[in-house]
C-alpha positions as CSV (number, residue, x, y, z in Angstrom):
1,M,-100.4,13.4,6.1
2,V,-99.7,16.2,3.5
3,I,-96.8,18.5,3.6
4,K,-97.6,21.8,2.1
5,D,-94.8,24.4,2.6
6,A,-91.5,23.1,4.5
7,T,-89.1,25.7,5.1
8,F,-85.8,26.1,6.4
9,I,-85.6,27.3,10.2
10,T,-81.7,27.6,11.3
11,S,-78.5,25.4,11.6
12,V,-77.0,25.2,14.9
13,A,-73.1,23.7,15.7
14,S,-73.2,23.6,19.5
15,A,-75.5,21.9,22.1
16,D,-76.3,25.1,24.0
17,K,-77.8,26.7,20.7
18,L,-80.4,23.7,20.3
19,Y,-83.8,25.1,18.4
20,K,-86.4,25.3,20.9
21,T,-90.0,24.5,19.8
22,N,-93.4,23.6,21.3
23,K,-93.9,21.6,18.0
24,P,-93.2,17.8,17.9
25,I,-89.6,17.1,16.7
26,I,-88.7,14.5,14.0
27,A,-85.1,13.8,13.6
28,V,-83.0,12.2,10.6
29,A,-79.9,10.4,11.1
30,G,-77.5,8.3,9.0
31,K,-73.9,8.0,7.9
32,S,-72.4,10.5,5.4
33,N,-73.8,10.1,2.0
34,V,-76.7,7.6,2.9
35,G,-79.2,10.0,1.3
36,K,-80.6,12.3,4.4
37,S,-80.9,15.4,2.2
38,S,-82.8,13.5,-0.6
39,L,-85.2,12.1,1.8
40,I,-85.9,15.2,3.6
41,N,-86.6,16.8,-0.1
42,M,-88.8,14.0,-0.9
43,L,-91.2,14.4,2.1
44,A,-91.1,18.1,1.6
45,N,-92.0,17.9,-2.0
46,K,-89.2,20.4,-2.9
47,K,-85.9,19.6,-4.8
48,K,-83.6,22.0,-2.9
49,L,-84.8,22.5,0.7
50,A,-82.1,20.4,1.9
51,K,-78.8,20.6,0.1
52,T,-77.7,17.4,-1.3
53,S,-73.9,16.8,-2.0
54,V,-72.0,14.4,-3.9
55,T,-69.3,15.2,-1.3
56,P,-69.8,13.1,2.0
57,G,-69.5,14.8,5.4
58,R,-71.4,18.3,4.1
59,T,-73.7,18.3,7.1
60,R,-71.9,19.3,9.9
61,L,-74.6,21.1,11.6
62,I,-77.9,20.1,12.9
63,N,-80.3,21.7,10.3
64,Y,-84.0,22.5,11.2
65,F,-86.9,22.8,9.2
66,D,-90.5,23.5,9.8
67,F,-92.8,21.2,8.1
68,G,-95.9,22.6,9.3
69,S,-97.1,20.2,12.1
70,F,-93.6,19.3,13.2
71,V,-90.4,20.5,13.2
72,L,-87.5,18.2,11.3
73,A,-83.9,18.2,12.6
74,D,-81.4,16.9,10.1
75,L,-78.5,15.6,12.0
76,P,-74.7,15.8,11.1
77,G,-73.9,12.7,9.1
78,Y,-71.5,10.2,10.9
79,G,-68.9,7.9,9.7
80,F,-67.0,10.0,7.1
81,A,-63.3,8.8,7.3
82,K,-61.7,12.1,5.9
83,V,-62.8,14.2,8.9
84,S,-60.3,14.8,11.9
85,K,-60.6,13.1,15.1
86,E,-61.4,16.5,16.7
87,E,-64.2,17.3,14.1
88,K,-65.6,13.7,14.9
89,K,-65.7,14.2,18.7
90,K,-67.3,17.5,18.1
91,W,-70.1,15.9,16.3
92,A,-70.3,13.0,18.8
93,V,-70.9,15.4,21.6
94,L,-73.4,17.3,19.6
95,L,-75.4,14.2,18.5
96,E,-75.3,12.9,22.2
97,N,-76.8,16.3,23.7
98,F,-79.1,16.4,21.0
99,L,-80.6,12.7,21.9
100,A,-80.4,13.4,25.4
101,K,-82.0,16.9,25.8
102,E,-84.5,17.0,22.9
103,N,-87.8,15.6,23.3
104,I,-87.7,13.8,20.0
105,C,-91.2,12.3,18.8
106,L,-89.7,10.0,16.4
107,L,-85.9,9.5,14.8
108,L,-85.7,8.1,11.3
109,S,-82.6,6.3,11.4
110,L,-81.1,5.8,7.7
111,V,-79.1,2.9,6.4
112,D,-77.9,2.0,2.6
113,I,-80.2,-1.1,1.4
114,R,-77.3,-2.0,-0.8
115,H,-74.7,-2.7,2.2
116,D,-74.6,-4.2,5.6
117,P,-75.0,-1.7,8.3
118,T,-71.7,-0.3,9.5
119,E,-70.2,-0.4,13.0
120,D,-71.5,3.5,13.1
121,D,-75.0,2.3,12.1
122,K,-74.9,-0.2,14.8
123,M,-73.7,2.5,17.4
124,M,-76.5,5.0,16.4
125,V,-79.1,2.1,17.3
126,N,-77.4,1.3,20.4
127,Y,-77.3,5.4,21.2
128,L,-81.1,5.2,20.2
129,Y,-82.0,2.5,22.6
130,H,-79.7,4.1,25.5
131,Y,-81.6,7.4,25.1
132,A,-85.1,5.6,24.8
133,V,-85.7,7.5,21.3
134,P,-88.6,6.3,19.5
135,F,-87.1,5.1,16.0
136,V,-87.8,3.7,12.8
137,L,-85.2,2.6,10.1
138,I,-85.3,3.7,6.5
139,A,-83.4,1.6,3.9
140,T,-82.3,4.4,1.3
141,K,-81.5,4.1,-2.5
142,A,-83.9,1.2,-3.0
143,D,-83.9,2.1,-6.8
144,K,-80.5,0.7,-6.9
145,L,-81.5,-2.8,-6.3
146,G,-83.7,-5.0,-8.5
147,K,-87.2,-5.6,-6.8
148,T,-86.5,-9.1,-5.9
149,K,-83.2,-8.2,-3.8
150,I,-85.5,-5.7,-1.6
151,K,-86.6,-8.1,0.8
152,P,-83.4,-10.3,1.1
153,S,-81.4,-6.9,1.9
154,I,-84.1,-5.9,4.3
155,N,-83.9,-9.3,6.3
156,Q,-80.0,-8.9,6.2
157,I,-80.1,-5.4,7.9
158,A,-82.8,-6.5,10.3
159,S,-80.3,-9.3,11.2
160,C,-77.5,-7.2,11.7
161,L,-79.1,-4.4,13.7
162,K,-81.3,-7.0,15.7
163,V,-84.5,-5.4,14.7
164,G,-87.6,-6.5,13.3
165,V,-88.2,-6.8,9.6
166,G,-91.2,-4.7,10.0
167,D,-89.4,-1.9,11.5
168,I,-87.5,-1.1,8.4
169,T,-89.0,0.7,5.4
170,P,-87.4,0.7,1.9
171,S,-87.2,3.9,0.1
172,S,-86.1,5.8,-2.9
173,A,-85.9,9.7,-3.3
174,Q,-85.8,8.9,-7.1
175,T,-89.0,6.9,-7.3
176,G,-90.8,8.2,-4.3
177,L,-90.9,4.6,-2.9
178,G,-91.9,4.7,1.1
179,K,-92.8,8.2,1.2
180,Q,-96.4,7.7,2.2
181,E,-95.4,5.1,4.6
182,I,-92.7,7.2,6.2
183,L,-95.4,10.3,6.4
184,S,-97.8,7.8,8.2
185,L,-95.2,6.8,10.6
186,I,-94.3,10.5,11.6
187,E,-98.2,11.2,11.8
188,Q,-98.5,8.1,14.1
189,A,-95.6,9.0,16.2
190,I,-97.0,12.7,16.7
191,I,-100.3,11.5,17.6
192,S,-98.8,9.0,20.1
193,A,-96.7,11.9,21.7
194,K,-99.9,13.9,22.2
195,D,-101.8,11.1,23.6
196,T,-99.1,10.5,26.0
197,S,-98.6,14.2,27.1
198,E,-102.3,14.6,28.0
199,I,-102.4,11.6,30.3
């Protein structure tokens, strides 16, 4: 799969305004500052498609992007401590509605390869199982670890989240690691969804 010209579509702040499209939807989720925007920019071959920030909690909306053969939805980052309880509740409602209502082809659930998954990460995976959303785990910031430490970290994350090691793809927006593997996973998910809808 080659992404030729990804473009921003719209941002939504409430569940009743979710973007409607006939294209397959690929979603990206993860805690604040895990590298969602950087991953999106890497997949799009653009440096500034999704706005990156050193300040966690920047994404408070669902941002939609047109990637040609699919629409990518960037979900609000979760687990940011400095946000009010009311704001967190609002995010949770938006997220739950998105997962329940949208026909998601594949969700990329991002975790930081350098750390054990947080309770919020575990809750996210439980959400995905609950709503029967197809997902894969992407372990970001792999360039921050020595090569020999990547596999043990993946094993630890798999153990914490009770998933198979093969369900986790290490990636780095800095080096491009994992880019082709992620695009292949997206392509396979789109083909599978299309085959299922035609049955």
